[in-house]
One Martini backbone bead per residue (centre of mass of N, CA, C, O) as a GRO file, in nm:
protein
   81
    1UNK     BB    1   4.681  11.927  13.034
    2UNK     BB    2   4.712  11.867  12.727
    3UNK     BB    3   4.977  12.022  12.697
    4UNK     BB    4   5.139  11.850  12.881
    5UNK     BB    5   5.099  11.581  12.735
    6UNK     BB    6   5.222  11.673  12.466
    7UNK     BB    7   5.498  11.746  12.576
    8UNK     BB    8   5.559  11.462  12.684
    9UNK     BB    9   5.539  11.317  12.414
   10UNK     BB   10   5.761  11.485  12.266
   11UNK     BB   11   5.986  11.417  12.462
   12UNK     BB   12   5.979  11.108  12.417
   13UNK     BB   13   6.026  11.120  12.114
   14UNK     BB   14   6.294  11.264  12.126
   15UNK     BB   15   6.450  11.062  12.305
   16UNK     BB   16   6.415  10.825  12.110
   17UNK     BB   17   6.561  10.961  11.874
   18UNK     BB   18   6.830  10.996  12.023
   19UNK     BB   19   6.885  10.699  12.075
   20UNK     BB   20   6.887  10.618  11.781
   21UNK     BB   21   7.116  10.804  11.693
   22UNK     BB   22   7.326  10.688  11.887
   23UNK     BB   23   7.328  10.403  11.767
   24UNK     BB   24   7.410  10.490  11.482
   25UNK     BB   25   7.673  10.612  11.560
   26UNK     BB   26   7.803  10.357  11.669
   27UNK     BB   27   7.788  10.198  11.405
   28UNK     BB   28   7.961  10.396  11.240
   29UNK     BB   29   8.211  10.371  11.414
   30UNK     BB   30   8.256  10.071  11.357
   31UNK     BB   31   8.278  10.094  11.055
   32UNK     BB   32   8.516  10.294  11.054
   33UNK     BB   33   8.714  10.108  11.196
   34UNK     BB   34   8.704   9.875  10.990
   35UNK     BB   35   8.799  10.049  10.751
   36UNK     BB   36   9.065  10.148  10.869
   37UNK     BB   37   9.189   9.864  10.890
   38UNK     BB   38   9.163   9.795  10.586
   39UNK     BB   39   9.343  10.024  10.485
   40UNK     BB   40   9.595   9.934  10.639
   41UNK     BB   41   9.617   9.659  10.500
   42UNK     BB   42   9.633   9.769  10.206
   43UNK     BB   43   9.882   9.949  10.245
   44UNK     BB   44  10.070   9.715  10.321
   45UNK     BB   45  10.028   9.546  10.065
   46UNK     BB   46  10.129   9.766   9.875
   47UNK     BB   47  10.414   9.790   9.980
   48UNK     BB   48  10.495   9.498   9.922
   49UNK     BB   49  10.440   9.517   9.608
   50UNK     BB   50  10.639   9.742   9.552
   51UNK     BB   51  10.892   9.596   9.653
   52UNK     BB   52  10.869   9.358   9.455
   53UNK     BB   53  10.879   9.531   9.200
   54UNK     BB   54  11.156   9.660   9.256
   55UNK     BB   55  11.311   9.399   9.268
   56UNK     BB   56  11.234   9.304   8.986
   57UNK     BB   57  11.369   9.541   8.839
   58UNK     BB   58  11.652   9.494   8.943
   59UNK     BB   59  11.681   9.206   8.836
   60UNK     BB   60  11.628   9.285   8.541
   61UNK     BB   61  11.863   9.478   8.511
   62UNK     BB   62  12.084   9.277   8.580
   63UNK     BB   63  12.022   9.075   8.356
   64UNK     BB   64  12.063   9.267   8.118
   65UNK     BB   65  12.351   9.340   8.179
   66UNK     BB   66  12.470   9.052   8.170
   67UNK     BB   67  12.385   8.993   7.879
   68UNK     BB   68  12.536   9.228   7.745
   69UNK     BB   69  12.816   9.133   7.836
   70UNK     BB   70  12.817   8.836   7.736
   71UNK     BB   71  12.678   8.847   7.440
   72UNK     BB   72  12.782   9.163   7.344
   73UNK     BB   73  13.022   9.304   7.499
   74UNK     BB   74  12.935   9.517   7.686
   75UNK     BB   75  13.020   9.852   7.811
   76UNK     BB   76  13.128  10.093   7.985
   77UNK     BB   77  13.308  10.373   7.907
   78UNK     BB   78  13.496  10.342   8.187
   79UNK     BB   79  13.571  10.068   8.103
   80UNK     BB   80  13.779   9.780   8.113
   81UNK     BB   81  13.794   9.480   7.913
   0.00000   0.00000   0.00000
């Protein structure tokens, strides 16, 4: 009889532990989803910043080329005039 009660108590304890672990897994899943969304947002922001940087570089290069033509009279070797 005592063995049966001990086994029942251990079973109840194990089931409570499993329920606790299940709840923890759910919380980690929610955290993982939130972090995955944040990663997606940051990657999108990073792409936008890279595009702005590249546009800025292109604008800068065009400005430098225009100044070299206007102020210094420089041309590419295959250009005339």
